[in-house]
VEXVEXSE-862036 format. One record per residue: x, y, z of N, C-alpha, C in turn. Coordinates in steps of 0.001 Angstrom, whole numbers, plus 524288, in hexadecimal, padded with zeros to 5 digits. Layout:
BEGIN
XYZXYZXYZ;...
***
This chain:
BEGIN
7FC75812D17A4FB7F874816CF7A40C7F9F981C377A4EA;7FB2881ED27A0447FDD68239979F847F9E4829557A2F0;7FB8982CB37A3417FB0482F777A8327F4B8833E77A572;7F499832F97A1DD7EFBA8347079D887EC0B830D579F13;7EC1482B9479D707E8F4826D679DC07E806826A17A37B;7EA3E827DC7A77E7E97E826897AC897E64282B957ACB6;7E633830867AC8B7E2CC8351B7AD787DC7B833D57AA44;7DCCB831AF7A62C7D9B88300F7A3EE7D4C982BFB7A725;7D8B2828A67A7BF7D6F6824147AABD7D3E9825557B03B;7D60C829BC7B4287D50982C777B8C57CF2B82F5B7B667;7CF3B832D07B2E37CB60836137B2037C623833487B0FD;7C68382E977ADBF7C34E82AD97ACF47C001829227B240;7C41F8283C7B4B07C270824E27B9F57BF80828D57BCB8;7C0FF82DBC7BCA67BEE08320E7C0127B943832187BF48;7B94E830B77BA237B22A832CA7B75B7AFF882F297BA6B;7B15B829E77BAEE7AE768258E7BD657ACBD825767C1F2;7AF76828EA7C6E27AF6B828CE7CC3C7AA0A82ADF7CC5F;7A808827AF7D09D7A365826E07D3007A07C82EC97D451;79C8882EAC7D30E79B7F834A57D39479A4D835DA7DA32;79B16831547DDD479A94831EB7E2B27A07D834F17E657;7A3D5832847E26B7AAD08333D7E4967AC4883A457E240;7ACEE83B4B7E6C37AF8B8418C7E7477B5058421B7E5A0;7B91D841E47E2847BBBF841C67E1DF7BEC9847957E110;7BC4C84B9B7E4667BE49850B57E5827C31C851047E834;7C4BB8559D7E9537C805857ED7EB187C745857CE7F26C;7CAD3853BF7F62B7CA0D8535B7FA0F7CB59859587FAF5;7C8C785AF17FFCC7CA948606D802637CC9B85ED18087A;7D0068623F80A057D12C8630780EBE7D6908612F80FF8;7D94985F3780C007DF4D85E5680BFF7E2A385EE58096A;7E25286495807CF7E4E6868B7804587EAEE8688580570;7EC8C8690780B4B7F0668697180C4A7F3CD864F780E00;7F2C08600F80DAF7F2FD85B3A8102D7F7FF85A1480C4C;7FD378587980FD68018D8561F80D86801C58508A80CCF;802EF8506880752801A384983805E9805A38462E808BA;8096D847FB80C9180B348438880E5D80A4F8431E81458;807388467681495802E18455C81B927FD058416381857;7FE8A83E03814B17F8E383C25812F27FBFF837418142B;7F8BF8334F8170E7FCA482D55816E87F871829C4814F1;7FAD4825908108A7F6BF8232680F1D7F70C81DEE812F0;7F32081BC4815977F3438180B8169F7F433812CE813E0;7F77080E84816B37F6E4809A98152B7F3C4805A4817D8;7F47B801C7815587F1277FD0A8178D7F5257FA3281A8A;7F54C7F80A81D9D7F9067F4CD81F8F7F6C87EF0982311;7F89A7EBE0823647F6937E6978252B7F93A7E68D82B24;7F5CF7E51B82F8E7F81F7E55E834347FB3C7E0A88358D;7FF277E05183748800B97DBEF839AB802567DBBC84030;804E57D663840EE804057D5A3845FA807277DB028490B;80A967DC888488A80C557E17A84A9680BED7E8248489D;808967E7F78457F8071F7EC8E842698057C7F0638489D;806E87F68B84788805697F8C784AF97FFD77F92384CCF;7FD297F8D2849137F6757F913848257F35C7F50784BAC;7F7657EF1384AA77F5F17EC6E84DAC7F5FB7EC2A8545C;7FC5D7EE61854C67FDB87EEE0858F27F9507F23D85CE2;7F96D7F6C0859EC7F5C47F99D85CFB7EF3B7F85085C60;7EDAC7F5C085A897E8367F46485ADA7E5DB7F51085778;7E80C7F889851B17E49A7FCB084DDF7E32F7F88684A9A;7E5097F307849177E57B7F00E845647E5987EA3A846F6;7E4637E57D845697E4F47DF48845F57E8F57DE1F841F6;7EC197DB3A844587EEFC7D7E983F557EC5D7D5AF83B92;7EE237D760836C77EBC87D601832057E8E77D94282E98;7E7177DDC18327B7E4867E1B782FA47E74B7E4F082CE0;7E3437E82A829567E5E17E98D825777E4B07EF6B8267C;7E6F97F4D5826B67E4C87FA1A827A07E6D47FEAD8259C;7E54C80353825BA7E593806B38235A7EA5B8080B82650;7EF2080A4D8251C7F35680BBF829607F15C811FF82B0F;7EDEE8151B829527ED6A8194482A957EA9B8196182EF1;7E45E8171982CDD7DEC5815EB830D47DFAC8134483425;7E25A80E24833A07E2DD809E3834FB7DE148062B834DF;7DB06807F3832C87D57F804E1830FB7D7E18005D82D48;7D3767FCC482EC67D5297F63B82C677D3C07F652826D7;7D6AB7F528823CE7D3357F51181DF57D2C77EF9D81B82;7D3367EB4181FE47D3387E59081E147CF637E3ED81B87;7CFBC7E1FE8166A7CAC87DFD9813DF7C7B07E4B48128E;7C8717E902811627C4D87EDD380E8B7C7A17ED5E8084D;7C63C7F155804F17C64F7F0978001C7C9867F42E7FF3C;7CEE67F3987FD2F7D3467F7FA7FB5C7D2547F8787F59D;7D2367FBF57F3F17D3A77FDC57EE7C7D7C3802507ED0A;7DA817FEFB7EA317E057801637E8567DF77804667E453;7E362808E27E66E7E30880D787DF617E89B80D6A7DD2E;7ED6D80C987E1937F14F80DFA7DD277F58C809707E06E;7F8A4807C17DE0C7FC11803A57DEF18026A807027DD98;80583805797E2BD808EC8088C7E13780F4D8048A7E5E7;81318805507E50A81719804287E77981999806F57EAA8;81CE5803827EE3D82042808887F40F823D0803A77F445;8296B8070D7F74682CC2803427FA9F82E7E805997FF4E;82E68802B48010B8319880520806668356A80219808E9;83ACA803D680B7683E648023080C5283E93801D881322;83C1F7FEE28161783AA87FFE181BB18407A7FF0F81F5C;84131801BB822E38459F801AF8265E843A17FB7D8298B;8485D7F8BD8298D846DC7F2A882C0D845CF7F5658318B;847967F85F8341D8472F7FAA48395B841A87FE7A83A62;83E0D7F9FB83D4B839CD7FCA883D7683907801D783F2F;83CE6801318440783CCC805D68486283F4F80B3084726;8420680A50843A6843A280ED483EFA84133813A683EA5;843DE817B083E8983F2C81E1383E0283F6881D7C83839;8427F81BB7833CC840FE81BA882E2F83F928166682E19;83BFE815CF82C55838998111082B57839DE80EF98258B;838AC812338212F839DF811BE81C55840498144781AEF;8423D81130818AB8459E811D081744847EA81359811F4;843AF8113180EA58429C814378097783D2A813B3807B5;83A2F816AC8042A8355C815BE80370832FE816DF7FD11;8302A814AE7FBE482F01816A47F533828DB816BB7F43D;825E581A667F3EE8220881AB57F3D881F4B818C77F046;821C2818577EB9E81EDB818657E5FA8244F811327E491;8261A80E977E7318284380C547E5A882BEA80A8C7E1E1;82D688105D7E06C83396810D57DD49836868142F7DF1D;8365B818577E29583A1781C277E50C838E681BB27EAB1;83E42819D37EBFC83E71819F27F23B840BF81F4E7F488;8402081EBC7F93E84323824387FD0D845758210780048;8498A8232B801A184CE382133806AA84F9D82613806C8;854C28247580AC2858118288980E7385AB882BAF809FB;85BAB82876805BF85F8D82B65801CA85BFE82D747FDCD;8582582DAC7FEC1854A982FF47F9438522582A857F68C;84F6F82D2A7F0AE84D59828EC7ED5C84F18824EC7ECFD;84C7C81FBD7EA1184F2481B947E92084C1E818787E5C9;84D148169A7E1308483B814427DF068482680EAB7DFD6;844D180CEF7E1D7842298077D7E3DA84527803E57DEBE;84564804497DA0A8459F7FF137D72584AB57FE0B7D73E;84EC2802C77D8238547C8019E7D95D855E87FEBC7DE79;852A6801F57E1C98540D7FFEE7E650853717FB597E6C0;84FBC7F8EF7E62E84D657F3877E5E384B487F1517EC59;84D9D7F4887EFFD84C987F0F97F48A847117EF727F70C;843C77F05D7F34E83DB37EDBA7F33483D4F7E9AF7F11B;840FF7E7F67EF128408A7E1227EB9D843FC7DE2E7EEFD;8430D7D8B37EDAD845DD7D4C67F07984B217D47E7ED69;84EEF7D3617F1AB855677D27F7EF1A8563A7CD647ED11;855667CACD7E713856DA7C76D7E66E85BFE7C5837E69D;85E657C78D7E802865A97C5667E90D8662C7C4837EE3B;8617C7C4A57F297862897C43F7F7A585DC77BF3C7F92A;85E547BD297FDC185B1C7BA0380178857D27BA4D803B6;853677BA1B8057A851757B98C80872850857BF7B80C09;850B67BF8F8112084EAD7C438813778536D7CA0B80FD2;857317C78280EBF85B4B7CC4880B50857AD7CE47805EF;854F67CA8780309851DA7CB1A7FE7684E6F7CF6380031;84BEB7CE5F804C1845EA7D38D80485848297D886802DD;844617DB228022B844107E0EA8007B844CC7E371803D3;8493C7E740802F384A087EB8680904844277F01880883;842B87EFBA8041583E637F40980383839B77F103801DE;834C17F277804AA830C57F0068043282DD47F33B8000C;82C637F04F7FC15827D77F25B7F8678221D7F14B7F8F6;81F9B7F5927F849819447F5E47F848818187F71D7F4B6;811AA7F2B17F2E880DEB7F3347F06F8092A7F5307F1A3;8099B7FACD7F0CC804147FEB07F2FB7FF9B7FEFC7EFAC;7FC4F7FF2F7F0FB7F700801537EF0E7F488805A87F24C;7F34F809B07EFE67F04980E9E7F1667EA4D80E387F19B;7E83C80E7C7F4D47E16980DE57F3487DF6380E617F90F;7DAFA80B6A7F8AB7D70B80E6F7FDAD7D301808E87FDC9;7D00F809278023B7CB8E804D8802AD7C6488073180167;7C388802F07FF4F7BDBE803A17FD427BB2F808EA8017B;7B7D680C247FEF67B6C2810108018A7B860812BE80501;7BEA8813E2806187C1AD816C9808997C63281A1C804E3;7C56581DC4804E17C8E182045800E97CE4D821C3802FD;7CF6F81FE18090A7D468820F9809B47D8E781F30806F1;7DBF681FAA805117E14D81D5B802497E47181A7480568;7E662815838047D7E95381168807937EC7A80EAF8051D;7F0F680DC08061C7F45380ACA802B17F55380471803DA;7F4D680171801A37F4AF7FC2F801D97FB5D7F9A97FFCF;7FDB27F8DA804B78021E7F597802C9804317F121801EB;807467EF027FF198091A7E9507FF9F80FFF7E94280035;810927E5F3802E78172F7E573802F8818A57E0578052C;81E2C7E0458037B820407D8CB805C881CF97D62480569;81B197D2E2809318182B7CDD68093D8131C7CE8C8075A;810327D31E8072480A917D6558039C80D397D6BB7FF89;80F117D7B77FD26810EC7DB3D7F74480EF97D7B47F342;80E6D7D13F7F3A580A907CDC77EF918059B7D0D57EFAD;803DC7D0BC7F4C67FC987D14B7F56B7FC907D8787F319;7FFEC7DAAF7F2C67FFEA7E13B7F0308002E7DFDE7EA7E;802407DB9E7E84A8044E7D9D07E2C77FE777D6E27E158;7FD4F7D4267E3947F8007D1A47E2517F3C07D58F7E096;7F2D17DA357E43D7EE847DDDD7E3F07F1117E0CE7E054;7F51D7E0E27DEC07F6027E5F17D9C67F4D57E2477D572;7F5E77DD437D4937F5407DAA77D05F7EF1B7D9027CE8E;7ECF97D9747D33E7E6F77D9327D1377E52E7DDD67D101;7E50C7E1937D23F7E4687E7647D11C7E5307E8467CBC9;7E9E67E75D7C9627ED3A7E7677C4EE7E9287E5D47C11C;7E84A7E02C7C1A77E6447DDB07BE257DFED7DE667BD03;7DDDB7E0CC7C00D7D80D7E2FB7BFD87D7247E64B7BAFD;7DBBE7E86F7BA957DCBC7ECF07B4927D9627F0017B598;7D82C7F3997B9FA7D53C7F8427BBDF7D7F47FB047BFE5;7D58E7FF667C17E7D80A802C77C5F87D8627FFF27C9DF;7DCE1801E67CD4F7DEAD7FEC67D1F07D95E7FEF17D5A1;7D500801D37D5E77D24A804627DA507CC7E801117D8BB;7CC6C7FF3F7D3D67C7127FAE47D1A17C53C7F5F07D505;7CA687F4907D6EB7C8C27EF9D7DB387CB9E7F0F07E064;7C89D7EDDC7E4E27CA3D7EF327E8647CC577EA4D7EC7E;7D0267E9EB7F0467D2527E4507F41E7D2457E6FB7F9FA;7CF177E1567FBD57D1117E154800477D5067E0C180278;7D5F17E1BA807197DBBA7E030809517DB257DCA780E29;7DD107D7E280D5E7DC887D4DD8140C7E27F7D3CE8147F;7E46F7D222818847E82E7D12281BB07E9CA7CAB881BAC;7EE0C7C9EB81ACF7EFC47C29C81A4E7F3637C2D681D35;7F3B47BE87820047F7777BDBC8242F7FB607BA0882223;8006D7BBAE8217A804277B75E81E56807C47B72082461;80A727B3A2821EE80E0C7B00D826DF8122E7ADBE823E0;818567AEA68262181CBD7ACB7824B68201F7AB93827FF;823057A83C828FA824DE7A5BB82C6F824CA7A69F8321F;81FEB7A7728343981EAF7A781838BC81C507ACDC8393D;81D887B0B2835DD81ADB7B523835C5816927B8168355B;813C57BAB18359F80DE77BB4A831FA80C807C1B883267;80A817C1DD82CFF809AB7C91682D26803AF7C8DF82874;801F97CD74829217FD5E7CD06824BD7FE747D11F81F80;7FD0D7CF6B81AA87FDE87D3AF816517F7AE7D51981581;7F6EC7D7FE811017F3747DADC80FF77F1CB7D69480982;7EDBF7D380809F87EBD87D1CC8041D7E6BB7D4BD802EF;7E6FF7D5FC7FD0E7E2C27D9937FBB97DFB17D54D7F84D;7DA427D5687F8A17D78B7D2127F6FF7D2C87D57D7F240;7D1807D3D07EDDF7CEDC7D70C7E94E7C9577D7657EC10;7C6AC7DB887EB677C2227DBF77EFD47BE7B7DFEC7EB2D;7BE2C7DE217E6687BAD67E03F7E1107BC377E5BB7E05A;7B86F7E7857DC4C7B9FF7EBF07D9EC7B7D07F15F7DEDD;7B8017F6197DC147B8477FA387DF4B7B33D7FEB97DE79;7B0948006B7E2497AD1A8049C7E2357ADD2809C67DF3F;7AB0B80BC87DC347AB47810947D8F17ADD0814007DD1A;7ABA3814C77E1217AB978185D7E3B27B27D817257E71C;7B3D1813007E7E77B93B812957E8B67BE0C8137A7E41E;7BB51811DA7DEFF7BF7E812007DAF57C106819107D9DE;7BBC081BFC7DB5F7BC6C8222C7DAE07C063823607DF3D;7C0BD821787E3917C4D1823327E7C77CA47821327E5E0;7CA2181C6E7E21A7CDD7819ED7E1017D14981D727DDBF;7CE44820537DB677D090822617D6197D180828CC7D845;7D07882A167DC247D1B382F987DE1A7D8F982DD87E0F4;7D789829977E2E47DB57828CA7E5AB7E0AD827487E157;7E010824527DE157E32E823FC7DAA07E5C7828E97D746;7E16F82D387D5B27E2FC830F47D4F47E59F835607D7D5;7E719833657DCD07E912836927E0EC7EF618341F7E1C6;7EF3282F847DF6F7F36E82D2F7E1A97F78082AC77DD67;7F5B9829A57D8C27F692826ED7D5CF7FB6E829A57D2AE;7FE8382E0F7D3E58017A830807D27D8054D831CD7D5F4;8048E8311C7D9A6806D9832217DF558096582CC97E25C;80D1682DD17E56280F608299B7E8B780C72829507ED1E;809F8824F37EDEB806D58230C7F35480B48821E37F753;809FA8257C7FC7880DD0824D07FFEC808F4822F6804DF;80A0481FFE808A28075881CC680CBC80C9781CAC810E1;809A081B698157980BB6819948191A80F5F81529819AD;81438813DB819578153E80F3D8198881A0480D9E81ED3;819D381126821FD81CBB810F08273A81B6D80A9B829CD;8182E80A1782A7981777804E182CDC816F18007E829EF;817277FF8482571815F67FB288210E81BF07F7B7822BD;81EA87F7D5823378227A7F5FB823F1822457F18B828FC;81F9C7F41B82D1B81DB87F00D832CC8185F7ECFB8328C;816E57EC4282B9F810797EB2982C6D810D97E4BF82C58;816507E3D982B5A8171E7DDC582B4E8171F7DACC83030;8186D7E02B8346A819D07DD72839368170E7D90983AAA;81A5B7D61783CF2818037D06483ECA81B787CC4A83E0E;81F587CD8B8386B8236B7C985838E5827987C9B083B82;8297B7C56E83F0482D117C5568416B832B67C39183ECE;8315B7C1B8839CC836817C09283764837487C534832AB;83C5B7C7378342183F847CA158307383E3F7CA2E82A6D;8407E7C52E828E583F577C3A782474838DC7C572820DB;835867C1128245882F957C2FF823E882EE27C82A8225A;830A47CBA88262582F5A7D0B78279A830D77D331822D4;835807D2B38213D8377E7D4C881CBD833F47D42381757;832E47CF0A816F282ED37CC8B8134B82A677D01281300;826F37D142817E78236B7D3C0817DB822BC7DA9281735;
***
């Protein structure tokens, strides 16, 4: 879809907004800096997650990383799908946790400057090696910016490593419906995975039917705000969400 066609489609969609939805300017935040706004992520709680250790959530729960609210079983409405890459420092106690980070899945930033992810290829398996040595050194994320039914707060749902296939399933289903991403919602459940004596949880989306007109109106406004900019969210603790795996090779997969 070219820029003119997309603009026409958005104008047509705006004309179909419910009259009860007020898409006017939000006042009171004129001086707010964009880098002070944190878009929360959805995270699944593992055995060693800080939220479980501190009694804020139970193992297997799915929470909003900012509010700590449980979102398990609620209807997630996707608005925009995008990719990102992060090369994590293997030393979890290091002050610098991210050695390189790409917000858009194309251009990464490390201590030496910019690097093209397609040329770097550290987020892909190395077919010239075997076992743990073949594992990607950089974590590839498949992300969905969206919100929950009746709640306009934007939130990011990410899939990586052993959870990546669930993200591909969600993307495949949403694309196959041949309509705006937000026309259908998906409930999120936690699935227990075991391998070689290790256990952890992953997020599994399930189709939950079409969405209400009021939620589609929210989705349209969110899409207009974010469709042409790079979405930035807080991944600071994402590397340890799989905490609970004791075998290094299993943890590398996660």
